[in-house]
N, C-alpha and C positions, 0 to 999 in steps of 0.2 A: 471296169474298175469296180472294186468292192465298195459297199457302203451306200447308205441312203442318208440324205440330209434329214435331220430330225425336224419335225413339224414346228417346234418352237422357233428354230432359227429361220425357217422359211416364212412362217406365218407372221412373225413380227418384223420381217424385213431387216433383221439385225445387220446383215452385211451392208445394206445401203447406208445405214446410220454410221457404221464404222468407216465406210469409204468417205463419207462427208467429214469425218472427224479423225482423219489419219494424223499420227504424230509427225513432228517435223522430220524425224529420221525415216519413217516409212515413206513420207512424201519425197524426200531426197532420193531414196533408193528407187522408188517407183519411176522417177524421172529418168533414171539410168537404165531401167529394165523394160519400160513400155515400148511398144511399137517394134518388137523383135530386134532390139538394138544389140543383144548379146547372142552371138552364134545363130541368129535367125530364130531364136526360141521365143514363143509367145508366153508371156506371164500374165496372170490375172491377179487382181488385188482383192483382198477381203473375200475370198472364195469360200462358200460353205462346203463342208465335207463332214458327214456324220454329225456329231455333237459339237463340232468345232467350226470356227471361222479362221481360215488360213490367211496370214498376213499377205504373202505373195506366193504364188505357185505356178510352176510350169507343168501342165498336165501331161504333155507329150513326153517330157523328160522325167516325170514323176518326182519332181524336186520341189520341196517346200522351203521357203525362206521365212524365218521368224525374226522379227526385230523386237528386242526386249528391253524394258527398263529395269531398274534396280529391284523392283518388287519380284522379279522372276529369279533372283539369285538363290540357287539351291532349292528351287521349287519342285516338290514331289509331283505336283499336278503336271508340270511340263515334262517330267520323265515319263509319266503314264501316257500323256498325249503323244510323245515321240514314239513310244512303243506301239501304240495303236496305229499311228500313221505308218510306221515301218512295217508292221504286220500286213498293212494294206498295199505294200509295195513302194511307198514313198521313201525318198532320202530326205533327211531334215538337216538344214543348216541354220544355226542360230547366231545372231550378231547382236551386240549391245548397241543401244541408241547412240552412245558417245562414240563408239567405234565407227558407226555409219556416218555420223556427222563430221568426225575429225579425220577419218581415213577411208573415205568413200572409194577411192581408186583401188585400194587394197581389197576392200570388200567385193567390189565388182570383179576384180581379178580372181579372187577365190571362187566366186560363182562361175565365172568363165571356165576356170580349171575343172570345177566339178562337172559342168556341162560337157566338157571335153572327154570326161571319163566314160561317157555313154557309148555303147556300141553304135557303129554307123548303121543307118537303115539300109536294107538291101537295095541295090541299084535296080531301077526299072529297065527292062530291055527296051531298046529303041525300036520304034515301029518300022 
């Protein structure tokens, strides 16, 4: 995977702080994604990548889930961030906080459908 996490992110343990202070929406979605609950895919929360901390990410599926509040509406920084992540091979899905809190089943279904778009891994020959 391309990219090195920048030393500011690692040195200040920013991801640990963000894990401790997740928003209600992030926490609700994490409860539905943790422990390989969707298609057996492992998600990580507040994962460092380059200059960013990704809200939720499945590294094997190269899928980033961002849960945003109103301050992100029309954000140029988010567009740049998405472009950087997509150039590194990630697919990015964004959901609003209120969408996650009020329609969590629809959000989880959208994530499940996106994970279903992945090509199947090659089967291993039996011994």
